[in-house]
Each structure stands twice: as C-alpha cells, then as structure tokens.
C-alpha positions as CSV (number, residue, x, y, z in Angstrom):
1,M,104.7,104.6,114.9
2,H,102.4,104.7,118.1
3,T,101.9,101.1,119.3
4,S,98.3,101.5,118.7
5,L,98.5,102.4,115.1
6,R,101.0,99.7,114.4
7,S,98.5,97.2,116.0
8,I,95.4,98.6,114.0
9,V,97.4,98.3,110.7
10,Q,98.3,94.7,111.8
11,N,94.9,93.7,112.6
12,M,93.0,95.6,109.7
13,P,90.9,93.7,107.0
14,K,92.7,94.0,103.9
15,A,93.2,92.6,100.4
16,E,96.4,92.0,98.5
17,L,96.3,92.2,94.7
18,H,100.5,92.4,93.8
19,I,101.9,89.1,95.0
20,H,104.0,86.5,92.5
21,I,103.3,83.2,94.0
22,E,106.8,82.0,93.0
23,G,108.4,84.9,94.8
24,S,106.7,83.9,97.8
25,L,109.0,80.9,98.0
26,E,111.1,80.7,100.9
27,P,114.8,79.4,101.1
28,E,113.8,76.8,103.4
29,L,111.1,75.3,101.1
30,I,113.2,75.9,97.8
31,F,116.0,73.4,99.9
32,A,113.1,71.2,100.8
33,L,111.5,71.0,97.4
34,A,115.0,70.4,95.9
35,E,115.7,67.7,98.2
36,R,112.4,66.2,97.3
37,N,112.8,66.4,93.6
38,G,116.4,65.7,93.5
39,V,117.6,69.1,92.2
40,S,121.0,70.5,92.5
41,L,120.9,74.0,93.8
42,P,124.0,76.4,93.4
43,Y,124.1,77.3,96.9
44,A,125.5,75.6,99.9
45,S,122.8,76.6,102.4
46,V,119.5,78.3,103.1
47,E,121.8,80.7,104.7
48,A,123.9,81.2,101.3
49,L,121.0,81.4,99.4
50,R,119.4,84.2,101.8
51,A,122.6,86.1,101.5
52,A,122.7,86.1,97.5
53,Y,119.3,88.4,98.1
54,A,121.5,91.7,97.3
55,F,119.9,93.2,94.5
56,K,121.4,96.2,92.3
57,D,118.5,95.9,90.1
58,L,115.0,94.1,88.9
59,Q,117.0,91.9,86.4
60,S,119.7,90.6,89.0
61,F,116.5,89.8,91.4
62,L,114.9,87.9,88.2
63,D,118.0,85.8,87.7
64,I,117.7,84.4,91.3
65,Y,113.9,84.4,91.1
66,Y,114.3,82.0,88.0
67,A,116.8,79.8,90.0
68,G,114.6,79.5,92.8
69,A,111.6,78.4,90.9
70,S,113.5,75.3,89.1
71,V,113.1,73.3,92.1
72,L,108.9,73.4,91.3
73,L,108.3,70.5,89.3
74,Q,105.3,68.2,90.6
75,E,101.5,69.6,91.3
76,Q,102.1,69.3,94.9
77,D,105.3,71.3,95.0
78,F,102.9,74.2,93.2
79,Y,100.7,73.5,96.0
80,D,102.8,73.8,98.9
81,M,104.2,76.9,98.0
82,T,100.7,78.1,97.6
83,A,99.5,77.1,100.8
84,A,102.4,78.4,102.4
85,Y,101.7,82.2,101.1
86,L,98.1,81.7,102.2
87,R,99.0,80.9,105.4
88,R,100.9,84.0,105.5
89,A,98.3,86.2,104.2
90,E,96.1,84.6,106.5
91,A,98.0,85.7,109.5
92,D,98.6,89.2,108.3
93,H,94.6,89.7,108.2
94,V,94.2,89.2,104.5
95,R,90.8,88.4,103.5
96,H,91.2,88.5,99.7
97,T,94.2,88.0,97.3
98,E,94.4,87.9,93.6
99,I,97.7,86.0,93.1
100,F,100.1,86.1,90.0
101,F,101.7,83.1,88.6
102,D,104.2,82.6,85.7
103,P,103.6,79.4,83.7
104,Q,106.2,80.4,81.3
105,T,108.9,80.2,83.8
106,H,107.6,76.3,84.3
107,T,106.4,75.0,80.8
108,A,110.2,76.2,79.7
109,R,111.3,73.6,81.8
110,G,109.0,70.9,80.6
111,V,106.7,71.3,83.8
112,P,102.8,71.0,82.3
113,M,100.9,73.6,81.9
114,A,97.9,71.5,83.9
115,T,100.5,70.6,87.2
116,V,101.4,74.4,87.6
117,I,97.6,75.5,87.5
118,N,95.9,73.1,89.5
119,G,98.3,73.0,92.2
120,I,98.3,76.8,92.7
121,H,94.5,76.5,92.4
122,R,93.9,73.4,94.8
123,A,95.6,75.4,97.5
124,C,93.4,78.3,96.7
125,Q,90.2,76.2,97.3
126,D,91.8,74.5,100.7
127,S,92.5,78.3,102.2
128,P,90.1,80.0,104.3
129,V,91.5,83.6,102.1
130,S,89.4,83.9,99.4
131,A,91.7,83.7,96.4
132,T,91.7,84.0,92.5
133,L,94.6,83.8,89.8
134,I,95.8,85.7,87.5
135,L,98.4,84.4,84.5
136,C,101.4,86.8,83.7
137,F,103.1,86.7,80.3
138,L,106.9,87.1,81.0
139,R,107.5,90.5,79.0
140,H,111.5,89.3,78.0
141,L,109.7,86.7,75.8
142,S,108.3,87.2,72.8
143,E,104.6,87.8,72.1
144,D,103.9,84.5,70.0
145,D,105.2,82.8,73.2
146,A,102.6,84.7,75.1
147,I,99.7,83.8,72.7
148,A,101.0,80.4,72.7
149,T,101.0,80.1,76.5
150,L,97.1,81.6,76.8
151,E,96.0,79.0,74.4
152,A,97.7,76.3,76.3
153,A,96.1,78.0,79.4
154,L,93.0,78.2,78.1
155,P,91.5,74.7,79.0
156,Y,92.0,75.6,82.5
157,R,89.9,79.1,82.2
158,D,87.4,78.5,84.8
159,K,90.8,78.5,87.2
160,F,91.9,82.2,86.4
161,I,90.4,85.3,86.2
162,G,92.8,87.6,84.7
163,V,96.0,88.1,82.7
164,G,99.0,90.1,83.7
165,L,102.6,91.3,82.1
166,D,105.9,91.0,84.3
167,S,109.1,90.2,84.4
168,S,112.1,93.1,82.9
169,E,110.3,96.1,82.0
170,V,112.8,98.3,80.3
171,G,112.8,97.6,76.7
172,N,109.9,95.6,76.8
173,P,107.1,98.0,76.5
174,P,103.5,96.9,77.0
175,E,102.5,97.5,73.1
176,K,104.8,94.6,72.6
177,F,101.8,92.6,73.7
178,A,98.7,94.7,72.3
179,R,97.6,91.1,70.4
180,V,97.2,88.7,73.0
181,F,96.0,91.4,75.3
182,S,93.5,92.3,72.9
183,R,92.7,88.6,72.6
184,C,92.4,88.2,76.4
185,K,89.9,91.2,76.7
186,D,87.8,89.5,74.1
187,L,87.6,86.2,76.3
188,G,86.3,88.4,79.0
189,L,89.5,88.5,81.2
190,R,90.5,90.9,83.6
191,L,93.8,92.7,82.3
192,V,96.6,94.2,84.7
193,A,100.2,95.1,83.9
194,H,103.7,96.1,85.6
195,A,104.5,99.3,84.1
196,G,106.0,102.8,85.8
197,E,108.7,100.8,87.9
198,E,111.8,101.0,86.4
199,G,110.0,102.0,83.0
200,P,109.2,105.5,82.1
201,P,106.0,107.0,82.8
202,A,105.3,106.5,78.7
203,Y,104.7,102.6,79.7
204,I,101.9,103.4,82.0
205,Y,100.2,105.5,79.0
206,A,100.9,102.2,76.7
207,A,99.2,99.9,79.4
208,L,96.1,102.1,79.4
209,D,95.7,103.1,75.8
210,V,97.3,100.2,74.1
211,L,96.4,97.3,76.3
212,H,93.5,98.4,77.9
213,V,94.3,97.3,81.7
214,E,92.1,97.9,84.7
215,R,94.6,98.2,87.0
216,I,98.3,99.4,87.1
217,D,100.8,97.1,88.9
218,H,103.5,99.5,90.5
219,G,102.9,102.6,88.5
220,V,105.2,104.6,91.3
221,R,106.8,106.8,88.3
222,C,103.2,108.4,87.3
223,L,104.4,111.4,89.4
224,E,106.9,112.5,87.0
225,D,104.0,113.3,84.4
226,H,101.5,115.9,85.7
227,A,98.9,114.9,82.9
228,L,99.3,111.4,83.8
229,T,98.7,111.6,87.6
230,R,95.7,113.8,87.0
231,R,94.4,111.1,84.9
232,L,95.1,108.2,86.8
233,A,93.1,110.2,89.7
234,E,90.4,111.1,87.8
235,E,89.9,107.5,86.2
236,G,90.0,105.9,89.5
237,M,92.8,103.6,88.0
238,P,94.2,101.6,91.0
239,L,98.1,101.3,91.8
240,T,99.1,98.4,93.2
241,V,102.3,99.7,95.1
242,C,105.0,97.8,96.6
243,P,107.0,99.5,99.1
244,L,109.9,97.1,100.3
245,S,110.4,95.7,96.7
246,N,110.7,99.2,95.5
247,I,113.7,99.7,98.1
248,K,115.0,95.9,97.6
249,L,115.2,96.9,94.0
250,C,116.6,100.3,94.0
251,V,113.7,102.4,92.8
252,F,113.8,104.6,95.7
253,R,117.1,104.9,98.0
254,D,115.0,104.6,101.1
255,M,111.6,104.2,102.8
256,K,111.8,107.8,103.6
257,Q,111.9,108.5,100.0
258,H,109.1,106.6,99.2
259,N,106.4,108.2,97.3
260,L,103.5,106.3,98.7
261,L,102.1,109.4,100.5
262,Q,102.6,111.5,97.5
263,L,100.3,109.2,95.5
264,L,97.6,109.0,98.0
265,D,97.7,112.7,98.3
266,A,97.6,113.4,94.8
267,G,94.2,111.3,94.9
268,L,95.4,107.9,93.5
269,V,93.9,104.9,94.6
270,A,96.8,103.3,95.8
271,T,97.4,100.0,97.3
272,V,100.2,98.2,99.4
273,N,101.2,94.8,98.5
274,S,104.1,92.7,98.9
275,D,105.2,92.0,95.5
276,D,107.9,88.8,95.9
277,P,108.1,88.7,99.7
278,A,110.6,85.8,100.3
279,Y,113.0,87.9,98.2
280,F,112.3,91.6,99.5
281,G,112.0,91.3,102.9
282,G,108.5,90.8,104.1
283,Y,104.7,89.9,103.2
284,L,102.2,92.5,103.3
285,N,102.2,93.5,106.9
286,E,105.7,93.9,106.9
287,N,105.1,96.5,103.6
288,L,102.4,98.5,105.7
289,L,104.4,98.7,108.8
290,A,107.8,99.6,106.7
291,A,105.9,102.6,105.2
292,F,103.9,103.7,108.5
293,D,107.6,103.8,110.3
294,S,109.4,105.9,108.0
295,L,106.4,108.5,106.2
296,P,104.0,110.7,108.2
297,L,101.2,108.2,107.5
298,G,98.5,108.2,110.3
299,L,95.1,106.6,111.1
300,Q,93.3,108.0,108.1
301,H,95.8,106.7,105.6
302,A,95.6,103.3,107.3
303,Y,91.8,103.4,106.5
304,Q,92.1,104.5,102.9
305,L,94.9,101.9,102.5
306,A,92.6,99.1,103.8
307,R,89.5,100.4,101.8
308,N,91.3,101.0,98.4
309,S,92.6,97.3,98.4
310,F,89.2,95.9,98.0
311,V,87.9,98.9,95.8
312,A,90.7,97.8,93.3
313,S,90.0,94.3,93.6
314,F,88.1,92.2,91.1
315,L,85.8,91.0,93.6
316,S,82.0,91.4,92.6
317,E,80.4,94.4,93.6
318,A,78.3,92.7,96.2
319,D,81.5,91.1,97.6
320,K,83.3,94.1,97.5
321,Q,80.8,96.3,99.6
322,K,80.7,93.5,102.2
323,H,84.3,93.8,102.7
324,L,84.1,97.4,102.7
325,D,81.5,97.3,105.5
326,D,83.7,95.2,107.4
327,V,86.5,97.8,107.1
328,D,84.2,100.8,108.2
329,A,83.0,98.5,111.2
330,Y,86.8,97.9,111.7
331,F,88.0,101.3,111.9
332,A,84.5,102.4,113.6
333,A,86.5,101.7,117.2
334,F,88.9,104.5,116.3
335,N,88.7,108.1,116.2
336,L,89.5,109.4,112.5
337,T,88.4,112.9,112.7
C-alpha cells in the first residue's frame, strides 16, 4: 500500500461496531489482574500465554478467551480493561464504538451483574471516545439462561443500548434464541447477532427473519447465497466484518483470500472491526491496514468503509450526520475521482 494511503486509512475518522471487550484483554493486563486478585493462571509468563494464541477454529480460541476472563473479578478490573481498549481506539481515530460484553462469562463465576456493567460503563463515561454497550448472550448456553441474564441486567437498562449473540456458532442457530430476542425487541433494545462466520448462510436468514436483527456480525459467508447477498444489499443490512479474526480462526486461508472487496463490490454495507484484538493480532487500524495491504483496495474504498462504519452505527441520525460530515470533510482533501 502506498505510504499516503496508509496514512489516510490510519487517520480517517471511523467507528468500531464489533469489539468484544473481554477480547481486548492483553496478556500483560491479564497477568497484572491475576496478581492483583490472587488468581493462578495455567501459563508461566506473558510470553507463554501469547504463544498459546494459535487457534485452529472458533472453539479453540474460546477456550483461551474464557480462561483469560477468569481474572476479571472487581469493578475496577472491568474499568481497567475497558479504559485500555478505549485508549487504543482513540489512538486509531475511532470516534464512536459499540462495545460487546458477555455477562454470562462472569456471572457464572459469581461476579455480580452490577460489577460487570458498572465497571465497563464507567470507563466509557470517562473516555473522550463516544462508547455504548451491547449485552451479548452466549449461544452455547440455553435460551433460559439468556432470559435469566436479561432479567438480571434490566435494572441497568440505562447502561446498554442493545443485545447480541456470540460464542460457538456451529450447532447453535439463531432460532434457538427467538423468545429472548422477541422480549428484547419489545423492550426497545437494538438487536444484532453473529451469523455466517463459521455457520452457513441459513444462520444469516434466521438472524434476519427469526431474531429480526438490525445488523449482522461477520456475515462473510453470505456470498455463498446470491439471493441472500442481493437481499442484504437491497435492505442496506450492515455487516461487521473482522478481517484478522477471520484469518486467525481459519475462515479464510490468508488475507489475500478474504472477501471484503467482493462484499463492497456487491453493494453491501460492510464495515471493518477488530473483534477480539488482543487475541487476533490487532486493533482497528491493524485490521484495516492488513486488508489494504493484501487486497486491491484504494482511496474510494477507504472513504466507503469510513462512511459505512457510521451509517451502520446505532447513533442518532443527527449524530450520524455529524460524523459523516467529518468523514466527507476529511476526504475532501484527497482526489476521489
């Protein structure tokens, strides 16, 4: 990639819409929190833990992900983790982020819901980056567990804007969570779901038609179904694509095989995000640069991705427009013809 394009991509205003806050927990902070909380880790050092980040699929990643989360016990732990991510986001010129968090990962260990939400939310309030929260249900657990989690979170309803669905995709189709998503829709929560990463296009259909989501997280397998691809484009349904994650979890063999450009060429509202940056090798700018380095993406694509990131957000229309105006002003200095 040309040096000037690299600089443009790094410095352009952008939003991040697919970031699991527990997946931003760097090994150094894991060890620091383990020491603070007296938690014993099955790794001798930061280096040994990082060396274990060789994943063959989503499940092998999740096993280490949940082990890392075990050090999160106090409200300050959740604050410190979130503040660290938001500092990285600010450095990447992220203006707005919608952060996923997994309360079941913590409440199952006896950590109170209030500890989780208040710690994360307080860090968001203290950051110059606009940040909102999306509570995710773990799809490998039961729907009854998800319903109980929602009820436990409702006293803190003012601290999160929506719900999502994550964890092990294969064998846990979206329709498994039809009742809880219906309840969330009635509550006025925004709805998203992971679909079409390792799961088939049928999972994307179910997320749309059964869960009634407003955004598809990942969604890269949509191109296997032409009718689905056309529908997503016609409906302006956003996809929160995570390039480095897709490579690390073997969804694509290498970045040159990634379908981000095909998604954009198909008229889809594709966005670029970091997913679990501590585990997958990079935050938002590293994901963008990896894609631009390996694919024939240019200035027009950078402009489109920056705009898409705000269009796909759950900001108010007025706030979206302010950010889109900023994107237009930023790119006005460059020749887009």
